[in-house]
C-alpha positions in Angstrom: -14.0 -3.2 17.3 -15.6 -0.6 15.1 -17.5 -1.2 12.5 -15.5 -0.8 9.4 -17.2 0.3 6.2 -15.9 1.2 2.7 -14.8 4.2 3.5 -13.2 3.6 6.7 -10.0 5.7 6.8 -6.7 5.5 9.3 -5.5 8.5 10.8 -1.9 9.7 9.9 0.6 11.0 12.3 0.4 14.2 10.1 -3.3 14.6 10.8 -4.2 13.1 7.0 -6.6 10.2 6.9 -5.7 7.4 4.5 -8.4 4.6 3.4 -8.2 1.6 4.5 -8.8 -0.6 2.0 -6.7 0.4 -1.6 -6.2 -0.4 -5.3 -2.9 -1.1 -6.7 -1.7 -1.7 -10.0 2.1 -3.4 -9.6 2.1 -5.5 -12.8 -0.4 -3.8 -14.6 2.0 -3.4 -17.7 -0.6 -3.0 -20.5 -2.0 0.6 -20.5 -5.5 -0.4 -21.4 -6.1 -3.2 -18.6 -4.1 -1.1 -16.5 -6.6 2.2 -17.0 -10.0 -0.1 -17.2 -9.0 -1.9 -14.4 -8.4 2.0 -12.5 -11.8 2.7 -13.9 -13.4 -0.5 -12.3 -11.8 0.2 -9.1 -13.4 3.6 -8.8 -16.2 2.8 -9.9 -16.7 -0.1 -7.6 -16.2 2.1 -4.3 -12.5 2.0 -4.2 -11.2 5.5 -3.5 -7.3 5.1 -2.9 -5.3 4.6 -5.8 -1.6 3.5 -5.6 1.1 3.6 -8.3 4.6 4.0 -8.8 7.4 5.6 -11.3 8.8 2.3 -11.4 6.0 0.4 -12.5 5.4 2.6 -15.6 1.5 2.9 -15.6 1.1 6.4 -14.0 -0.6 7.6 -17.3 -3.4 5.1 -17.4 -3.9 6.2 -13.7 -3.8 9.2 -14.4 -6.3 9.0 -18.0 -8.7 6.4 -15.4 -8.6 9.4 -12.7 -9.3 12.2 -15.2 -12.3 10.0 -16.8 -13.7 8.9 -13.9 -16.7 10.9 -12.5 -15.0 10.8 -9.0 -13.6 14.3 -8.0 -9.9 14.2 -7.9 -10.2 15.5 -4.2 -12.1 12.4 -3.4 -9.4 9.8 -4.1 -6.4 9.2 -2.7 -3.7 9.2 -4.8 -0.4 7.6 -4.1 3.0 7.2 -5.9 6.7 6.4 -5.2 9.9 8.0 -5.9 12.2 7.5 -8.2 15.2 4.4 -7.6 17.8 6.8 -8.1 17.4 8.3 -4.6 19.9 11.8 -5.3 17.2 15.2 -4.4 17.6 16.0 -8.4 16.3 12.6 -9.6 13.6 12.4 -6.8 12.1 16.0 -8.0 12.7 15.1 -11.4 11.1 11.5 -11.5 8.1 12.9 -9.4 7.4 15.7 -12.0 6.9 12.8 -14.7 4.8 11.5 -12.1 2.8 14.8 -11.6 2.5 15.2 -15.8 1.3 11.4 -16.2 -1.2 11.4 -13.1 -2.8 14.7 -14.8 -2.6 16.3 -11.1 -0.4 19.0 -9.3 0.0 16.7 -5.8 -0.3 13.6 -4.6 -1.7 12.6 -1.4 1.3 10.1 -0.3 4.9 10.1 -1.6 6.8 7.3 -0.8 10.5 6.3 -0.8 10.0 3.1 -2.8 12.8 1.1 -1.7 16.2 2.2 0.8 18.6 1.9 -2.8 21.6 3.1 -0.9 23.0 4.2 2.5 24.7 7.3 1.6 21.7 8.7 -0.5 18.7 7.5 2.0 19.1 10.3 4.4 19.4 12.9 1.7 15.8 11.1 0.1 14.1 11.6 3.2 15.2 15.2 3.6 13.9 15.9 0.2 10.3 14.2 1.0 10.4 16.9 3.6 11.0 19.7 1.5 8.7 18.9 -1.1 5.6 18.0 1.6 6.6 21.5 2.8 6.0 23.0 -0.8 2.5 21.4 -1.0 3.5 18.6 -3.8 2.7 15.7 -1.4 0.4 16.1 1.6 1.9 13.1 3.4 5.4 11.3 3.0 6.4 7.9 3.9 8.7 4.9 2.9 8.4 1.1 2.0 10.1 -1.6 2.4 12.1 -0.5 5.5 13.3 -2.5 8.0 13.7 -1.8 11.2 17.8 -1.9 11.2 17.3 0.6 8.5 14.9 2.6 10.5 17.4 2.6 13.2 21.0 3.2 11.1 19.9 5.3 8.8 16.6 7.3 9.0 16.5 8.0 12.8 20.1 8.2 12.7 19.9 11.3 10.5 16.4 12.4 11.1 13.7 12.6 14.1 10.9 13.1 11.4 8.8 9.5 11.5 7.2 8.6 8.1 3.4 8.4 7.7 3.5 5.3 6.7 6.2 2.0 5.6 4.7 -0.1 2.8 5.7 -3.6 3.0 4.4 -7.0 2.1 2.5 -8.1 4.6 -0.3 -11.1 4.2 -1.3 -13.6 6.0 1.5 -16.0 5.5 3.9 -13.3 6.1 2.7 -11.2 8.9 6.4 -9.5 10.5 4.7 -9.0 13.1 8.1 -7.8 14.8 8.2 -4.7 12.4 4.7 -3.8 12.4 5.0 -3.6 16.5 8.3 -1.6 15.8 6.4 1.0 13.2 3.5 1.2 15.1 5.4 2.2 18.1 6.8 4.9 16.1 3.9 6.3 15.1 3.7 5.1 11.6 0.7 3.8 9.7 1.5 -0.4 8.5 0.5 -0.7 4.4 0.3 -3.9 3.1 1.0 -4.6 -0.4 1.0 -8.1 -2.1 -2.0 -9.0 0.7 -3.3 -11.8 -0.8 0.4 -13.2 -1.2 0.4 -12.8 -5.2 -2.3 -15.7 -5.2 0.3 -18.4 -4.5 -1.4 -20.2 -2.1 -4.7 -19.7 -3.0 -4.9 -23.2 -4.7 -4.1 -24.5 -1.3 -4.9 -22.2 1.3 -5.2 -24.4 4.4 -8.0 -25.4 6.3 -8.4 -23.0 8.9 -8.9 -20.1 6.0 -11.1 -22.4 3.9 -13.7 -23.2 6.9 -13.7 -19.5 8.2 -14.1 -18.4 4.4 -17.1 -20.7 4.4 -18.2 -20.0 7.6 -18.9 -16.4 6.5 -19.9 -17.4 2.9 -16.9 -15.4 1.5 -13.8 -16.5 -0.7 -10.3 -16.8 0.7 -8.9 -14.0 -0.8 -11.8 -11.8 1.2 -10.9 -13.7 4.5 -7.5 -12.6 4.0 -8.0 -8.9 3.2 -10.5 -8.6 5.9 -7.7 -10.1 8.5 -5.6 -7.3 7.7 -8.1 -4.4 7.4 -9.5 -5.7 10.8 -6.2 -4.9 12.5 -6.1 -1.5 10.8 -3.6 -2.4 7.9 -4.0 0.0 5.0 -4.8 -2.8 2.8 -3.9 -2.7 -1.3 -5.6 -5.1 -3.0 -4.8 -6.1 -7.0 -6.5 -7.4 -10.2 -7.1 -7.2 -13.6 -10.5 -8.7 -13.7 -13.8 -6.7 -12.7 -15.4 -9.6 -10.9 -12.3 -9.7 -8.5 -12.1 -5.8 -8.5 -15.6 -6.0 -6.9 -15.0 -9.2 -4.8 -12.1 -7.7 -2.8 -13.9 -4.2 -1.7 -16.8 -6.8 -0.5 -15.1 -7.3 2.7 -17.0 -5.3 5.0 -20.3 -6.9 5.6 -19.1 -9.3 8.2 -16.2 -9.3 10.8 -13.5 -12.1 11.6 -14.0 -12.9 15.6 -11.0 -13.1 18.2 -10.6 -17.0 17.5 -11.0 -16.6 14.2 -8.3 -13.9 14.1 -5.9 -16.2 16.2 -6.3 -18.9 14.1 -5.1 -17.0 11.0 -2.5 -15.4 13.0 -1.1 -19.2 13.4 -0.8 -19.3 9.7 2.2 -16.9 9.4 5.3 -18.2 8.4 7.5 -15.5 7.2 6.8 -16.4 3.4 8.2 -13.7 1.5 6.7 -13.5 -1.9 8.7 -10.8 -3.8 11.5 -12.0 -5.9 13.5 -8.9 -6.2 15.1 -6.5 -3.1 18.4 -4.2 -4.0 21.8 -5.1 -3.8 22.9 -4.9 -0.1 19.2 -4.8 0.9 18.8 -5.5 4.7 
């Protein structure tokens, strides 16, 4: 295992590099709280910020980035497309995103959800055109399943997304999907990486013991488990102390026995409570 640091990145299939640990802003709805959280994250050393048009907080993210001492070119910025998947809606939504984010490009632009099989191929084609135009440096997808890849994306295009961002954590490791995507050359990116905190009150003896052994929190061990597999991992908090704690995962490593023990905790437990009609 190579030594990981806060500056560690993963190379995508287009040659661009994405920071291994990122800061997510899903459900940070209050503008002041979101802006403050992103500012704290940048001060703490995060250089990867993940947002979306649907989150409604891109303006807060943009203000934090603009007011930060960190240059824009040193920040890897991700946003996601409109849920309306027509080319016109995607481009209009993206223009709004750029305005809110106060930038003229994003580093990664994702299809947020596969909303409809009829419009999905055109949406993916639109992202490819936007990348060619220099609006987004890399393009990918989110919440995409093996069946959706096989029956819709790759049935119409031989272009492989750079990233598939999915719910991924200790209790839901999605091994079949991870293996499939990696076999195609996609980077895996984890959201809800600590299962939205739903199991922290009773994380299980294995996690608690490993955390105690390293003098780390259970959350830090959960995040380390993912980044140690070269899974790009989004951590989210509105609390400054936790934002700083979540990036403090590069001064220890899990050994093979500990990785295996955590791997045994998988139970295909989804924390997301929404998906589009007809999602498969």
